[in-house]
C-alpha positions in Angstrom: 76.8 198.9 -2.9 79.2 199.4 -5.9 79.0 195.8 -7.0 75.3 196.0 -8.0 73.4 194.3 -10.9 74.8 195.4 -14.1 78.3 196.4 -12.8 81.4 194.9 -14.4 84.0 193.2 -12.0 87.6 192.4 -13.0 90.0 190.9 -10.6 93.8 191.4 -10.4 96.3 189.6 -8.4 98.8 191.6 -6.5 102.3 190.2 -6.5 104.5 192.7 -4.7 104.5 195.8 -6.8 103.1 193.9 -9.8 99.3 193.8 -10.7 98.3 190.8 -12.8 95.0 190.7 -14.4 93.4 187.3 -13.8 91.7 186.1 -17.0 89.6 183.0 -17.0 92.5 180.9 -18.5 95.1 182.3 -16.0 92.7 181.9 -13.1 92.3 178.2 -13.7 96.0 177.8 -14.3 97.0 179.6 -11.2 94.3 178.3 -8.7 91.6 181.0 -8.5 88.0 180.6 -9.1 84.9 183.0 -8.9 81.3 182.2 -7.9 78.7 184.9 -8.6 74.9 184.7 -8.2 72.7 186.5 -10.7 72.3 189.6 -8.5 76.1 190.4 -8.3 77.0 188.8 -5.0 80.4 187.4 -5.7 82.9 184.9 -3.9 86.5 184.8 -4.9 88.5 181.5 -3.9 92.3 181.2 -4.1 94.3 178.1 -3.6 96.9 178.5 -0.8 99.6 177.0 -3.2 98.4 179.2 -6.1 100.4 181.7 -8.2 101.2 185.1 -6.6 100.8 183.7 -3.1 103.5 184.6 -0.5 104.4 181.2 0.9 106.2 181.1 4.2 107.4 177.4 4.6 104.1 176.0 3.4 102.5 177.2 6.7 101.6 180.8 6.4 100.2 182.2 3.2 99.7 185.8 2.3 97.9 186.9 -1.0 96.3 190.1 -2.3 93.7 191.0 -4.7 92.6 194.2 -6.4 88.9 194.4 -7.4 88.1 196.8 -10.2 84.4 197.6 -10.5 82.9 199.7 -13.4 79.5 201.1 -12.8 78.7 203.2 -15.9 80.9 202.1 -18.6 84.7 201.7 -18.4 85.2 205.4 -17.5 83.9 205.1 -13.9 86.1 202.8 -12.0 86.1 201.8 -8.3 89.2 200.0 -6.9 89.3 198.0 -3.8 92.4 196.0 -2.5 92.0 193.0 -0.3 95.0 191.2 1.6 94.5 188.0 3.5 96.9 185.9 5.6 96.0 182.3 6.3 97.8 179.3 8.0 97.2 175.8 7.0 98.6 172.8 9.1 99.1 169.9 9.0 99.2 168.9 5.3 98.3 165.5 4.2 100.8 163.5 2.3 98.8 164.0 -0.8 96.0 166.6 -1.3 93.6 166.7 -4.1 91.3 169.8 -4.8 88.5 169.7 -7.3 87.4 173.3 -7.7 85.0 174.9 -10.0 87.3 175.5 -12.9 90.5 173.4 -12.1 91.9 170.3 -10.5 94.8 170.6 -8.2 97.1 167.9 -6.7 100.2 168.4 -4.4 102.4 166.0 -2.5 105.0 166.1 0.2 108.3 166.3 -1.6 111.5 166.9 0.5 115.0 166.0 -0.7 118.1 167.0 1.1 120.4 169.3 -0.8 123.6 167.4 0.2 122.0 164.1 -1.1 120.9 165.8 -4.3 124.5 167.3 -4.7 126.1 164.0 -4.1 123.6 162.3 -6.4 124.2 165.0 -9.2 127.9 164.6 -9.0 128.0 160.9 -9.0 125.3 159.5 -11.1 123.4 162.3 -13.1 124.5 164.0 -16.2 122.3 166.1 -18.7 122.8 166.8 -22.3 124.1 170.3 -22.8 121.1 171.4 -24.9 118.5 170.4 -22.2 117.2 173.5 -20.2 116.3 172.9 -16.6 113.4 174.9 -15.0 114.4 177.1 -12.1 111.9 175.4 -9.7 113.4 171.9 -10.3 110.8 170.6 -12.8 112.2 169.6 -16.3 109.3 168.0 -18.2 106.0 166.3 -17.7 104.3 163.3 -19.4 100.5 163.3 -19.5 98.9 159.9 -19.8 95.8 160.4 -21.8 96.0 157.3 -21.2 98.6 157.3 -24.1 101.7 159.1 -22.9 102.3 162.7 -24.3 105.5 164.5 -23.2 105.9 168.3 -22.7 108.5 170.5 -21.5 107.6 172.6 -18.5 107.3 175.7 -20.6 105.2 173.9 -23.2 102.9 172.6 -20.4 102.5 176.1 -19.0 101.7 177.5 -22.4 99.0 175.0 -22.7 97.4 176.1 -19.5 98.8 173.7 -16.9 100.3 174.9 -13.6 103.3 173.1 -12.1 105.7 174.4 -9.4 107.7 173.3 -6.3 107.4 174.8 -2.9 109.6 174.2 0.1 107.9 170.9 0.8 105.3 170.3 -1.9 105.1 169.4 -5.6 101.9 171.2 -7.0 100.3 170.2 -10.4 97.2 172.0 -11.6 95.0 171.3 -14.6 91.9 173.1 -16.0 88.9 171.0 -16.8 88.3 169.7 -20.4 91.9 170.0 -21.4 93.3 168.0 -24.5 95.3 165.9 -22.0 92.5 165.1 -19.6 90.0 162.2 -20.2 86.7 161.0 -18.7 85.9 157.7 -17.0 82.9 156.4 -15.1 83.6 155.2 -11.6 80.7 153.4 -9.8 78.3 155.0 -12.1 79.6 158.5 -11.5 81.4 160.4 -14.6 84.7 161.7 -13.5 87.4 163.8 -15.3 91.0 162.6 -14.8 94.4 164.2 -15.3 97.3 161.7 -14.9 100.9 163.0 -15.1 104.5 162.0 -14.5 106.8 164.8 -13.4 110.6 164.6 -14.0 112.8 166.5 -11.5 115.6 168.4 -13.0 118.3 165.9 -12.2 116.5 163.4 -14.6 116.5 160.4 -12.4 113.6 161.3 -10.1 110.1 160.9 -11.5 106.9 161.5 -9.6 103.7 159.9 -10.8 100.5 161.7 -9.8 96.8 161.8 -10.7 93.6 163.7 -9.9 90.0 162.7 -10.6 87.0 165.0 -10.0 83.4 164.1 -10.4 81.3 165.9 -13.1 78.1 164.3 -12.2 76.5 161.8 -9.9 73.6 164.1 -8.8 70.0 162.9 -8.5 67.1 165.3 -8.2 63.6 165.1 -6.8 61.1 168.0 -6.0 62.4 168.1 -2.5 65.9 166.6 -2.2 69.2 166.8 -4.0 71.4 163.7 -3.6 75.0 163.8 -4.6 77.0 160.6 -5.0 80.8 160.4 -5.0 82.5 157.0 -5.5 84.0 155.7 -2.2 86.9 154.1 -4.0 88.1 156.4 -6.7 90.0 153.9 -8.9 92.1 156.3 -11.0 93.6 157.5 -7.5 93.4 154.3 -5.6 94.9 150.9 -6.7 94.4 149.2 -3.2 92.1 149.1 -0.4 91.8 152.3 1.7 90.5 153.3 5.1 88.4 156.4 5.3 89.6 158.3 8.3 87.6 161.5 8.1 84.4 162.7 6.2 83.3 166.3 6.3 80.6 168.2 4.5 80.6 172.0 3.8 79.0 174.7 1.9 81.1 177.2 -0.5 84.3 175.7 0.9 83.4 176.1 4.6 83.1 173.0 6.8 79.7 172.5 8.8 79.6 170.7 12.2 77.0 168.3 13.0 74.8 170.8 14.7 74.6 173.1 11.7 74.0 170.1 9.4 71.1 168.8 11.5 69.5 172.3 11.6 69.5 172.4 7.9 68.5 168.7 7.4 71.8 167.9 5.6 72.9 164.3 5.6 76.3 162.8 4.9 76.6 159.0 4.8 79.0 156.4 3.5 77.6 153.3 1.8 79.5 150.3 0.5 80.1 152.0 -2.9 79.5 155.7 -2.4 79.8 158.7 -0.1 76.4 160.4 -0.2 75.3 163.9 0.6 71.6 164.8 0.7 70.4 168.4 0.6 66.8 169.6 0.9 65.8 171.8 -2.0 65.4 175.4 -0.7 68.0 175.2 2.0 69.0 178.7 3.1 72.5 178.2 2.0 71.5 178.2 -1.6 69.3 180.5 -3.8 66.4 180.2 -5.9 66.3 181.8 -9.4 63.4 182.5 -11.8 63.5 181.6 -15.4 61.1 181.9 -18.4 62.0 179.5 -21.2 59.4 179.5 -24.0 57.6 182.3 -21.9 56.7 179.7 -19.3 57.5 180.5 -15.5 60.2 178.1 -14.0 62.6 178.2 -11.0 65.9 176.6 -10.3 67.7 176.1 -7.0 71.5 176.5 -6.8 73.8 175.4 -3.9 77.5 174.6 -3.8 78.3 171.7 -1.4 81.8 170.7 -0.4 82.8 167.1 0.3 86.1 166.4 2.2 87.5 162.9 2.7 90.8 161.7 4.4 91.8 158.2 3.6 94.8 156.1 4.1 96.0 153.3 1.9 96.6 150.0 3.7 100.1 148.9 4.7 101.4 152.7 4.5 101.3 155.7 6.6 100.6 158.1 3.5 97.2 159.7 3.8 95.3 161.6 1.1 92.9 164.5 1.6 90.3 164.8 -1.1 88.2 168.0 -1.3 85.5 168.7 -3.8 83.7 172.0 -4.4 80.6 171.0 -6.6 78.1 173.7 -7.7 74.7 172.0 -8.1 71.8 173.7 -10.0 68.4 171.8 -10.2 66.8 171.3 -13.5 64.1 173.8 -14.5 61.1 173.2 -12.2 57.8 174.5 -13.7 55.9 176.8 -11.3 52.9 178.0 -13.3 51.3 181.1 -11.5 47.9 180.8 -10.2 45.1 183.3 -10.6 42.7 183.6 -7.6 39.3 185.4 -8.2 38.2 187.2 -5.1 35.5 189.1 -7.0 32.4 189.9 -5.0 29.7 190.5 -7.8 27.7 192.8 -5.6 30.6 195.2 -5.4 30.9 195.4 -9.2 34.6 195.2 -9.0 37.0 192.4 -10.2 39.5 191.3 -7.5 42.4 189.3 -8.8 45.4 187.7 -7.1 48.3 186.4 -9.0 51.2 184.4 -7.6 53.3 182.9 -6.2 56.6 184.4 -7.6 60.2 184.6 -6.4 61.6 187.9 -5.3 63.3 188.4 -8.8 60.1 188.8 -10.7 58.6 192.2 -11.3 55.2 193.1 -12.8 55.8 195.5 -15.6 52.5 195.9 -17.4 49.0 194.5 -18.0 47.5 193.9 -21.4 43.9 194.5 -21.6 41.7 194.0 -24.8 42.5 197.4 -26.3 45.7 198.7 -24.6 48.6 198.0 -22.5 49.0 199.8 -19.2 52.0 200.0 -17.0 51.6 199.5 -13.3 51.7 203.2 -12.7 49.1 203.7 -15.4 46.9 201.1 -13.8 47.0 202.8 -10.5 46.3 206.1 -12.0 43.3 204.7 -13.6 42.0 203.4 -10.2 42.8 199.7 -10.6 44.7 199.4 -7.3 47.7 197.2 -8.2 49.6 196.1 -5.2 52.7 193.9 -4.6 52.5 191.5 -1.5 55.8 190.3 0.1 56.1 187.2 2.3 58.6 186.2 5.0 60.2 183.4 2.7 61.0 186.0 0.0 58.1 185.1 -2.3 55.6 187.7 -3.5 52.2 188.0 -5.1 50.3 190.6 -7.1 46.7 191.9 -6.8 44.6 194.2 -8.9 41.0 195.5 -8.7 39.1 196.6 -12.0 35.6 198.0 -11.7 32.9 196.4 -13.9 32.1 199.9 -15.4 35.6 200.4 -16.9 35.7 200.5 -20.7 38.3 197.8 -20.7 35.9 195.4 -19.3 34.1 193.4 -22.0 30.3 192.7 -21.9 28.2 189.9 -23.4 24.7 188.7 -23.1 24.1 185.0 -22.4 20.4 185.6 -22.6 18.3 188.7 -23.4 18.3 189.9 -19.7 21.7 189.1 -18.5 25.1 190.9 -18.8 28.2 188.9 -18.4 31.2 191.1 -17.6 34.4 189.6 -18.9 38.0 190.9 -18.0 40.6 189.2 -20.3 44.0 190.4 -19.5 47.6 189.4 -19.8 50.2 190.1 -17.0 53.5 191.3 -18.4 56.1 190.0 -15.9 59.9 190.4 -16.2 62.6 188.2 -14.6 65.5 190.1 -13.1 68.4 190.7 -13.6 68.5 189.1 -17.0 65.4 191.1 -18.2 63.6 188.0 -19.4 60.0 188.8 -20.2 57.1 186.3 -19.8 53.3 186.7 -20.0 50.6 185.0 -17.9 47.0 185.4 -19.3 43.9 185.3 -17.2 40.2 185.8 -17.7 37.5 186.5 -15.2 33.6 186.6 -15.5 30.8 188.0 -13.5 27.1 188.3 -14.4 24.2 190.6 -13.7 20.8 191.1 -15.2 20.7 194.7 -16.9 20.3 194.3 -20.6 18.8 196.7 -23.3 19.0 195.2 -26.8 20.3 197.0 -29.8 18.0 198.0 -32.7 18.4 198.5 -36.4 16.7 201.2 -38.7 17.0 201.7 -42.5 16.1 203.8 -45.5 16.9 204.2 -49.2 17.5 206.8 -51.8 18.0 206.5 -55.6 21.4 204.8 -55.2 22.1 203.6 -51.6 20.8 201.7 -48.5 21.3 203.6 -45.3 21.5 201.6 -42.0 21.8 202.8 -38.5 22.3 200.5 -35.5 21.7 201.9 -32.1 23.6 200.3 -29.3 21.9 198.8 -26.3 23.1 198.8 -22.7 25.9 196.5 -23.8 27.2 199.3 -26.3 28.8 197.6 -29.4 29.4 194.2 -27.6 27.8 192.3 -30.4 28.7 191.0 -33.9 27.2 192.5 -37.0 26.7 190.1 -39.9 25.2 190.8 -43.3 24.2 188.6 -46.2 27.1 189.3 -48.7 27.3 187.7 -52.1 24.9 184.9 -51.1 26.5 184.0 -47.6 26.6 185.4 -44.1 29.7 187.5 -43.5 30.9 189.5 -40.5 31.0 193.3 -40.9 34.8 193.2 -40.6 37.3 196.0 -41.2 37.3 195.4 -45.1 33.4 195.7 -45.3 33.3 198.6 -42.9 35.6 200.5 -45.1 33.7 199.5 -48.3 30.5 200.6 -46.9 31.6 203.8 -45.2 31.0 202.8 -41.6 30.8 205.7 -39.2 30.2 205.3 -35.4 30.2 207.1 -32.1 29.2 206.1 -28.5 25.5 205.6 -29.3 25.2 203.9 -32.8 27.0 203.1 -36.0 25.9 203.7 -39.5 26.7 202.1 -42.9 25.9 203.0 -46.6 25.4 200.2 -49.0 25.1 200.9 -52.7 22.3 198.8 -54.3 25.0 197.3 -56.7 27.2 196.2 -53.8 27.5 192.5 -53.1 25.6 192.8 -49.9 22.5 193.7 -51.9 20.5 190.7 -53.2 18.4 191.3 -56.4 14.9 190.1 -56.1 13.1 191.4 -59.1 14.0 193.3 -62.4 11.7 195.5 -64.4 12.3 197.5 -67.4 13.4 200.7 -65.7 14.0 199.5 -62.1 15.3 196.8 -59.8 14.2 195.5 -56.5 17.2 194.9 -54.1 17.4 193.8 -50.5 20.0 193.9 -47.7 19.7 191.6 -44.7 21.4 192.4 -41.4 21.8 190.3 -38.2 23.0 191.3 -34.8 24.4 188.4 -32.9 25.7 187.9 -29.4 29.3 187.1 -29.9 29.9 184.2 -27.5 26.8 182.1 -28.0 25.7 183.6 -31.5 22.4 184.3 -30.2 20.4 186.6 -32.5 19.7 189.9 -31.0 18.2 191.7 -34.0 17.0 190.8 -37.6 16.5 193.4 -40.2 15.8 193.2 -43.9 15.2 196.3 -46.1 14.1 196.1 -49.8 13.9 199.0 -52.1 13.4 199.8 -55.8 16.3 201.6 -57.6 16.3 203.0 -61.1 18.1 200.7 -63.6 17.6 200.6 -67.4 18.1 197.1 -68.7 17.4 197.6 -72.4 18.2 200.7 -74.6 17.3 200.8 -78.3 19.1 203.4 -80.4 18.0 205.1 -83.7 21.2 203.7 -85.6 19.8 200.1 -85.1 22.1 199.2 -82.0 20.7 197.6 -78.9 22.4 197.4 -75.4 20.9 195.0 -72.8 21.8 194.2 -69.3 21.1 190.8 -67.8 20.9 190.5 -64.0 21.4 187.6 -61.8 18.5 187.6 -59.4 18.2 185.7 -56.2 16.0 183.0 -57.5 18.8 181.8 -59.8 21.6 182.1 -57.3 23.9 179.5 -59.1 23.6 181.3 -62.4 26.9 182.2 -64.0 26.2 185.3 -66.3 29.3 184.6 -68.3 27.6 181.7 -70.2 24.5 183.7 -71.2 24.1 184.2 -74.9 21.6 185.7 -77.4 19.5 183.3 -79.7 22.7 183.2 -81.8 24.9 181.4 -79.2 27.9 182.9 -80.9 26.7 186.3 -79.5 28.2 186.4 -76.1 28.3 189.2 -73.5 30.6 192.2 -74.2 31.3 192.3 -70.5 30.2 190.0 -67.6 30.9 189.4 -63.9 29.3 187.3 -61.1 26.1 189.4 -61.2 25.7 191.1 -64.6 26.1 190.3 -68.4 26.1 193.1 -70.8 25.3 192.8 -74.4 25.6 195.2 -77.4 24.6 194.1 -80.9 23.0 195.2 -84.1 19.3 194.5 -84.7 19.9 192.6 -87.8 22.3 190.1 -86.1 22.4 187.5 -83.4 19.1 185.8 -84.3 17.0 189.0 -83.7 13.5 188.8 -85.2 11.2 191.6 -86.7 7.4 191.9 -86.4 5.2 194.6 -87.8 2.1 195.8 -86.0 0.2 198.6 -87.6 2.5 201.5 -87.5 5.1 199.8 -85.2 8.0 197.6 -86.0 9.2 195.3 -83.1 12.6 193.7 -82.9 13.0 191.0 -80.4 15.8 188.7 -79.1 16.4 186.6 -76.0 19.1 186.3 -73.4 19.3 182.7 -72.1 21.6 179.8 -71.3 22.6 177.7 -74.3 21.6 174.1 -74.3 24.4 172.0 -75.7 26.8 169.4 -74.3 29.7 171.7 -74.2 28.1 174.3 -71.9 26.3 171.8 -69.6 29.6 170.6 -67.9 30.8 174.1 -67.2 27.6 175.1 -65.5 27.6 172.4 -63.0 25.2 169.8 -61.9 22.1 171.9 -62.0 21.3 174.3 -64.9 18.9 177.2 -63.9 16.2 178.3 -66.0 16.9 181.9 -67.3 15.2 183.8 -70.0 15.3 187.6 -70.6 13.3 188.9 -73.6 14.7 192.1 -75.4 12.2 194.2 -77.3 12.7 197.4 -79.3 9.7 199.4 -80.8 10.2 201.7 -83.8 7.5 203.8 -85.6 7.3 203.2 -89.2 7.5 206.1 -91.7 9.0 208.3 -89.0 11.5 210.9 -90.3 13.7 213.3 -88.4 15.0 216.3 -90.3 17.8 218.5 -89.3 19.5 221.3 -91.1 22.8 222.9 -90.5 25.0 225.5 -92.2 28.8 225.7 -92.0 30.9 228.7 -92.6 34.7 229.2 -92.1 35.9 231.0 -89.0 38.0 234.1 -89.7 39.6 234.5 -86.3 39.9 232.3 -83.1 37.7 233.3 -80.4 39.0 235.3 -77.4 37.7 236.1 -73.9 36.9 239.6 -73.0 37.5 240.8 -69.5 34.2 241.4 -67.8 32.6 241.8 -64.4 30.4 239.1 -62.9 29.5 237.4 -59.6 31.2 234.3 -58.3 29.6 232.4 -55.3 31.5 230.3 -52.8 29.5 228.2 -50.3 30.6 226.1 -47.3 28.4 223.2 -46.4 28.5 220.5 -43.6 28.1 216.9 -45.0 26.2 214.3 -43.0 29.0 211.8 -43.3 32.3 211.1 -45.2 30.7 210.3 -48.5 29.8 213.9 -49.1 26.6 212.9 -50.7 24.1 214.3 -48.3 24.4 217.8 -46.7 22.6 219.6 -43.9 20.3 222.4 -45.0 19.9 225.9 -43.4 16.8 224.7 -41.5 18.8 221.8 -39.9 21.0 224.1 -37.9 22.0 224.1 -35.1 23.1 220.4 -35.6 23.7 218.5 -32.6 27.1 216.4 -32.5 29.0 214.4 -30.0 32.6 215.5 -29.0 35.2 213.7 -31.1 32.6 212.9 -33.8 34.0 213.8 -37.2 32.6 216.9 -39.0 33.0 216.9 -42.8 33.0 220.4 -44.5 32.9 221.2 -48.1 33.8 224.5 -49.7 32.7 224.9 -53.4 33.0 227.6 -56.1 29.5 227.8 -57.6 28.3 228.6 -61.1 31.8 228.3 -62.7 33.3 225.9 -65.1 36.6 227.6 -65.6 39.4 224.8 -65.1 41.9 227.5 -64.4 40.4 228.6 -61.1 41.3 226.6 -58.0 39.8 227.2 -54.4 42.5 227.2 -51.7 41.4 227.4 -48.2 43.7 230.2 -46.5 42.5 230.3 -42.8 39.5 228.5 -41.1 38.6 229.0 -37.4 35.8 228.3 -35.0 34.1 230.7 -32.5 31.4 230.7 -30.0 29.4 233.4 -31.6 28.3 234.0 -35.2 30.5 237.0 -35.5 33.7 236.0 -37.2 35.9 238.3 -35.3 34.4 237.3 -31.8 36.5 235.7 -29.2 37.4 233.2 -28.1 38.4 231.3 -31.3 40.3 228.3 -32.3 42.4 227.9 -35.5 41.6 224.9 -37.7 43.6 225.9 -40.8 46.4 228.5 -40.8 47.9 229.7 -44.0 46.5 226.8 -46.0 47.8 224.1 -43.5 46.7 222.1 -40.5 47.1 223.9 -37.1 50.2 222.1 -35.6 49.1 223.1 -32.0 46.0 220.9 -32.3 46.2 217.4 -30.9 43.5 216.4 -33.3 44.8 217.7 -36.8 42.5 218.9 -39.4 42.4 216.3 -42.2 42.1 217.3 -46.0 40.2 214.9 -48.2 40.8 214.5 -52.0 38.2 215.5 -54.5 37.7 213.5 -57.8 35.4 214.4 -60.6 32.0 212.5 -60.8 28.5 213.3 -62.0 28.1 216.2 -59.5 31.6 217.6 -59.6 32.9 218.8 -63.0 36.0 220.6 -61.8 37.6 219.1 -58.7 39.7 222.1 -58.2 36.6 224.2 -57.4 36.0 222.2 -54.3 38.0 221.6 -51.1 37.1 219.3 -48.4 38.3 218.9 -44.8 37.2 217.3 -41.5 37.8 218.1 -37.8 36.9 216.3 -34.7 33.9 217.9 -32.8 35.0 220.0 -29.8 33.9 222.7 -27.5 35.5 225.4 -25.5 36.1 225.4 -21.7 36.7 228.2 -19.4 38.2 227.8 -16.1 37.7 224.0 -16.5 34.0 224.5 -17.0 32.6 223.1 -20.4 31.0 225.8 -22.5 28.2 223.7 -24.1 27.2 226.5 -26.5 26.9 226.6 -30.3 29.9 226.6 -32.4 30.5 228.5 -35.5 33.0 227.7 -38.2 34.4 230.4 -40.5 36.8 230.2 -43.5 38.7 232.5 -45.7 39.0 231.1 -49.3 41.3 232.3 -52.1 40.4 231.9 -55.7 43.7 231.3 -57.6 44.8 231.3 -61.2 46.3 227.9 -61.7 48.5 229.2 -64.4 50.3 231.4 -61.9 51.0 229.4 -58.8 52.5 231.6 -56.2 52.3 232.2 -52.4 49.1 230.8 -51.2 48.1 229.8 -54.6 51.0 227.3 -54.7 48.4 224.8 -53.6 46.8 223.6 -50.3 49.6 223.4 -47.7 52.1 223.2 -50.6 54.9 225.2 -49.2 56.0 223.9 -45.8 58.7 226.6 -45.4 56.2 229.3 -45.9 53.7 227.7 -43.6 56.2 227.3 -40.8 57.3 230.9 -41.0 53.7 232.1 -40.8 52.7 230.4 -37.7 51.6 232.6 -34.8 53.9 232.6 -31.9 50.9 232.8 -29.4 49.5 229.5 -30.5 45.9 228.8 -31.8 43.8 231.1 -29.6 43.3 233.6 -32.4 43.3 237.3 -31.2 43.6 236.4 -27.3 46.1 238.1 -25.1 48.1 235.8 -22.9 45.9 236.4 -19.9 42.7 235.8 -21.8 44.0 232.8 -23.6 44.8 231.1 -20.3 41.1 231.2 -19.4 39.9 229.2 -22.6 40.8 225.7 -23.5 39.8 223.2 -26.1 37.6 220.4 -24.8 37.3 217.1 -26.8 36.1 214.6 -24.2 32.7 212.8 -24.6 29.3 214.7 -24.7 27.0 216.5 -27.2 27.5 220.0 -28.6 25.5 222.1 -30.9 27.1 223.1 -34.2 25.4 226.2 -35.8 25.6 227.4 -39.4 29.0 228.2 -40.9 30.0 231.2 -42.9 32.8 231.9 -45.4 34.6 234.9 -46.7 36.6 234.7 -50.0 39.0 236.9 -51.8 40.6 236.7 -55.2 
């Protein structure tokens, strides 16, 4: 319970009263190893002849461990001490253990003390400077295969373990040491440590070696086959007889009954000892992985092989034991999506699987949003997790056709195809590895109403409205733009002021825009056309085709009394490959003063550029011509085809026509001053039809019907004043259900010049710039809100809505207080907020009855009124 996923485990060896932390290096040197699965289940293995083990005559062994677990950082620690006593007998003459992180070899080594004493007195002498280890080992020579000599202390510092017990000489080496080397035995790679150990008297040398397999595994989808050489040449120089063979799992022997039940096989061939393990055996475990965001699994198991052999012509036997963790290569397991949808039920029914138990479904990505599993269920999608007896699982989800996340398209004019593209967001535990799995389902039904297009023009713009059909906006809008068809994408939508709601969208196209094709040019007007197509997105079938052509005022030639002429040449549709840059007057040195891809503008004197003059009665006519030059230098720049283009410029002047004007100048004695006076200033509030603030609703248009969440664009303007030192500042704006500006309930839109912070849909202020209509931008303030209505006791009050504003006329030379600018002083604004929220003038009891509603549906907006003060 404590050792859960995410906890930290540290292990100490208990040696009497001493507590020794087992680092990775010390564990390998002292005969300890740890095996943990990804979910925190941990096994600790200790060699009976390891460090810190109480050894009683090499028969009874007692050791203790302290487990220290940290759950929430290093501050919260749980300790647990474990003590075990084991007996082991009989020992083989030589035993070799290949553990996960070290190789261990030990030998029967018994010398009578009397003999040693006699030997030391009679034959052995040491130089006085040579130190002898307390356990009897002096030095060690490692064969790599070249000999390398180390004193015992140097070998221990290098990470080796060496000790003598009552009857055994123990040598231990971690893997991948500088003094170990690799060889290949019968096709199996093995790591070898070979060492000569010198006893302290100097005359006794013990040669020993250990060789452990590092490979030899063959994988198929169903079976793991592990090969170990039958005759391990680094250990055996002559023929041997195998006396015993055993197989185990995680260090525990298995009898033949258990092996048969698990379909394990242990066999001895001429060259190898072979173990076969079915993939998926209950002694191992599966683990999910997601490399490159693709679902894979591995299977891990740790078999043990134990051999006992005896060399010929000797009674010495060797026990050889290998603990060998095996993990299969990554096995791809792409999930399958099963479509159980019944079209008549109008619900997508999806099953996704199969996964291991360590995979969780975190979220599902739809076309417009990402929903968690909880959010999917709250939306009614019924996400479920299904578990099976073998530990695997699947996920299912049900999505109604009617949900807005389901896409719709029309393969023909009568059929609707419902499409549900989604991406399952999955997570592998406990390593938190994410991976996606996409899926897409389709279902069709016959229930289509096609979209329609309408349009109109004024003096400057085309206006188009596209009404959705039964498939809403599930179509592609393309327009003839700069001579080629182009989708109405985000860039064009912004360029042409696209507005939309749940029933239609509208665009405004200026007649000079690239989407307008020029058909015909007159002296004072131009005929332009815009073409729109609505296409079904999958098959690009044409749903609607609409062309609108209108005349717009445009003066192409202007003649001035001072003898100057300006002329505008327009590229029309019939000469689509014309480049206006190359147009000239009759004198080809007279080029456009300005040009782009659609226009060329000329300005010249009537006595220049090849202009001719002709007299008719009392009229004098000047004429020139805009055309393409015809010379070799221009031909190559204009391309393979030179269009015909001629534009005649004519200016008519009356002969003997004189204009007379008189003036008298007198010096000014004093500078003019403004006298204080009394007058009327008028401030009006208007509702614009769209964000361009070009067209406004008139008094006869009210009440105006708007849909909830549809933008409302308001403009407050100071009328009949050109004083640049006056600025209009909106102090407070609010909405009510009745025309009386003091009626309740009400909802604040602007408070002390700033947006209402309690509103989820904040009021948006829009900048004002000077143009032909607006002379002083400071006299106008613009803002927009989202259409809403009031609710009372959860009932929607679909009544008229009135908007009121208090405006302040400020002297721009004396900015102070509210006259600091629209929402200019954040501190003043924060201090002025009403503590009761935005339900203006309501008590707490009354305020609880009314709420703001901004979900879908139409609501009437009535005339607005405004009160101003100076």
